C-alpha positions in Angstrom: 31.1 296.1 8.4 32.3 292.8 9.5 35.9 291.9 9.3 37.7 288.6 9.4 37.3 286.5 12.6 39.5 287.3 15.5 42.7 285.2 15.6 41.9 284.0 19.1 38.5 282.7 18.1 40.0 280.8 15.2 42.7 279.4 17.5 40.1 278.2 20.0 38.2 276.3 17.4 41.3 274.6 16.1 42.6 273.8 19.5 39.3 272.2 20.5 40.0 269.3 18.1 42.9 268.3 20.4 41.0 268.4 23.7 40.3 265.3 25.6 37.8 264.3 28.3 39.4 262.0 31.0 37.0 259.8 32.9 37.4 259.9 36.7 35.9 256.4 36.7 36.9 254.5 33.5 34.3 252.3 31.9 34.2 249.4 29.5 32.5 250.2 26.2 29.9 248.0 24.5 32.8 246.6 22.4 34.8 245.7 25.5 37.4 248.4 25.2 38.5 250.2 28.4 37.6 253.9 28.0 39.7 256.3 30.1 40.0 259.3 27.9 37.8 260.5 25.0 38.5 263.1 22.3 36.2 266.1 22.4 34.7 267.1 19.0 33.1 270.4 18.3 29.4 270.0 17.6 27.6 271.6 14.6 24.1 273.0 14.1 23.3 269.7 12.2 24.1 267.8 15.4 21.5 269.8 17.4 19.0 269.4 14.6 19.5 265.6 14.6 19.1 265.5 18.4 15.9 267.5 18.2 14.6 265.2 15.5 15.3 262.1 17.6 13.7 263.3 20.8 11.6 266.1 22.2 12.9 265.3 25.7 15.5 267.8 26.8 17.6 265.3 28.8 17.6 262.8 25.9 18.8 265.6 23.6 21.6 266.4 26.0 22.6 262.8 26.2 22.6 262.5 22.4 24.8 265.7 22.1 27.2 264.5 24.8 27.6 261.2 23.1 28.2 262.8 19.8 30.7 265.3 21.4 32.7 262.4 22.9 32.3 260.0 20.0 30.6 257.3 22.0 27.3 255.5 21.9 24.3 256.2 24.2 24.9 252.8 25.8 28.5 253.8 26.7 27.3 257.2 28.0 24.8 255.4 30.2 27.7 253.6 31.9 29.3 256.9 33.0 29.7 257.4 36.7 27.4 260.3 37.8 30.5 262.5 38.4 31.7 261.9 34.8 28.2 262.5 33.5 28.0 265.9 35.2 31.5 266.9 33.9 30.5 265.9 30.3 27.4 268.0 30.6 29.4 270.9 31.8 31.8 270.6 28.9 28.8 270.5 26.5 27.3 273.6 28.1 30.6 275.5 27.9 30.9 274.6 24.2 27.4 275.8 23.5 28.2 279.2 24.9 31.2 279.5 22.8 33.5 279.4 25.8 37.2 278.7 25.6 37.2 274.9 26.2 41.0 274.8 26.7 40.7 277.3 29.6 37.6 275.5 30.9 39.5 272.2 30.9 42.4 273.8 32.8 44.7 274.3 29.8 46.3 277.7 29.1 47.0 278.8 25.5 50.8 278.6 26.3 50.8 274.9 27.1 51.8 274.1 23.6 51.5 270.4 22.7 50.0 269.2 25.9 46.5 267.8 25.5 43.8 269.3 27.7 41.8 267.0 29.9 39.1 267.1 32.5 39.2 264.6 35.3 42.1 262.9 37.0 45.5 263.5 35.6 48.5 261.3 35.7 50.5 263.9 37.5 
């Protein structure tokens, strides 16, 4: 018999909404805005289905999903430095395995209101 979801699992999903991806090499978006940090959104099954419907190429599907996860266009994603591109893909893969994104991004559950980020910090 299945019980309610574990509290930690629920917490991880809620906390993922506040996570941010910090670019090591900021870019200008297609609209001219300087992008230095992007919010990370949890992807849904419908996002995978949409990527699969758009392309059969595995790398293009990965790009579509990374762009969706970061709330940017494919054109903006194409401007990423290779280091930022690799990091974004690693975040996507960690998300797809159900991993704890806060821990993956270097944030502990006790950090409270601090936003998690990957990349350079202002420390």
